[in-house]
ZADO-1210 file (C-alpha; in nm, 4 decimals, padded with zeros to 6 digits):
<atoms>
<atom x="01.6213" y="06.9881" z="15.6050" code="MET" pos="1"/>
<atom x="01.5630" y="06.7207" z="15.8685" code="GLY" pos="2"/>
<atom x="01.7801" y="06.4232" z="15.9501" code="ARG" pos="3"/>
<atom x="01.5970" y="06.1986" z="15.7073" code="ARG" pos="4"/>
<atom x="01.6308" y="06.4349" z="15.4149" code="GLY" pos="5"/>
<atom x="01.2781" y="06.5726" z="15.4536" code="ARG" pos="6"/>
<atom x="01.1696" y="06.9258" z="15.5200" code="VAL" pos="7"/>
<atom x="01.0032" y="06.9307" z="15.8631" code="PRO" pos="8"/>
<atom x="00.6511" y="07.0697" z="15.8857" code="PRO" pos="9"/>
<atom x="00.6125" y="07.4336" z="15.9921" code="PRO" pos="10"/>
<atom x="00.5674" y="07.4978" z="16.3644" code="LEU" pos="11"/>
<atom x="00.2070" y="07.6175" z="16.3288" code="ASP" pos="12"/>
<atom x="00.1173" y="07.2956" z="16.1513" code="GLN" pos="13"/>
<atom x="00.2802" y="07.0879" z="16.4281" code="ILE" pos="14"/>
<atom x="00.0885" y="07.2790" z="16.6932" code="LEU" pos="15"/>
<atom x="-00.2445" y="07.2547" z="16.5096" code="ASP" pos="16"/>
<atom x="-00.2263" y="06.8906" z="16.4095" code="GLN" pos="17"/>
<atom x="-00.0218" y="06.7232" z="16.6822" code="LEU" pos="18"/>
<atom x="-00.0108" y="06.9269" z="17.0025" code="VAL" pos="19"/>
<atom x="-00.3608" y="07.0789" z="17.0024" code="ALA" pos="20"/>
<atom x="-00.5606" y="06.7532" z="16.9982" code="PRO" pos="21"/>
<atom x="-00.3603" y="06.6126" z="17.2904" code="LEU" pos="22"/>
<atom x="-00.3566" y="06.9428" z="17.4804" code="TYR" pos="23"/>
<atom x="-00.7330" y="06.9865" z="17.4508" code="LEU" pos="24"/>
<atom x="-00.7901" y="06.6375" z="17.5903" code="ARG" pos="25"/>
<atom x="-00.5735" y="06.7213" z="17.8904" code="ALA" pos="26"/>
<atom x="-00.7236" y="07.0663" z="17.9535" code="ILE" pos="27"/>
<atom x="-01.0896" y="06.9648" z="17.9208" code="PHE" pos="28"/>
<atom x="-01.0569" y="06.6296" z="18.0927" code="GLY" pos="29"/>
<atom x="-01.1524" y="06.4279" z="17.7879" code="ILE" pos="30"/>
<atom x="-01.0710" y="06.0582" z="17.8118" code="ASP" pos="31"/>
<atom x="-00.7133" y="05.9671" z="17.7256" code="PRO" pos="32"/>
<atom x="-00.6599" y="05.8952" z="17.3571" code="PRO" pos="33"/>
<atom x="-00.6889" y="05.5401" z="17.2324" code="ALA" pos="34"/>
<atom x="-00.3720" y="05.3422" z="17.1880" code="SER" pos="35"/>
<atom x="-00.2154" y="05.4435" z="16.8591" code="GLY" pos="36"/>
<atom x="-00.3798" y="05.7875" z="16.8457" code="TYR" pos="37"/>
<atom x="-00.0546" y="05.9839" z="16.8865" code="PRO" pos="38"/>
<atom x="00.1033" y="05.7777" z="16.6088" code="GLU" pos="39"/>
<atom x="-00.1993" y="05.8480" z="16.3887" code="LEU" pos="40"/>
<atom x="-00.1568" y="06.2220" z="16.4472" code="LEU" pos="41"/>
<atom x="00.2130" y="06.2049" z="16.3604" code="VAL" pos="42"/>
<atom x="00.1453" y="06.0037" z="16.0454" code="ASN" pos="43"/>
<atom x="-00.1201" y="06.2538" z="15.9354" code="ARG" pos="44"/>
<atom x="00.1117" y="06.5444" z="16.0073" code="LEU" pos="45"/>
<atom x="00.4053" y="06.3960" z="15.8187" code="LEU" pos="46"/>
<atom x="00.1851" y="06.2846" z="15.5310" code="GLY" pos="47"/>
<atom x="00.0398" y="06.6331" z="15.5057" code="CYS" pos="48"/>
<atom x="00.3850" y="06.7934" z="15.5333" code="ALA" pos="49"/>
<atom x="00.5132" y="06.5706" z="15.2538" code="ALA" pos="50"/>
<atom x="00.2408" y="06.6952" z="15.0200" code="THR" pos="51"/>
<atom x="00.3082" y="07.0617" z="15.1078" code="HIS" pos="52"/>
<atom x="00.6881" y="07.0604" z="15.0751" code="SER" pos="53"/>
</atoms>
């Protein structure tokens, strides 16, 4: 259980939903994400994790 009493998402879910979108932008030279995009990814990940725990 995490510090906030929640079960953290599985590693594969973190990689797929948080790391991959940012990594692909860096590797393929896609424009930097808009302000707030990383926070959006985190919110989606944690929202999804909350429904799967």
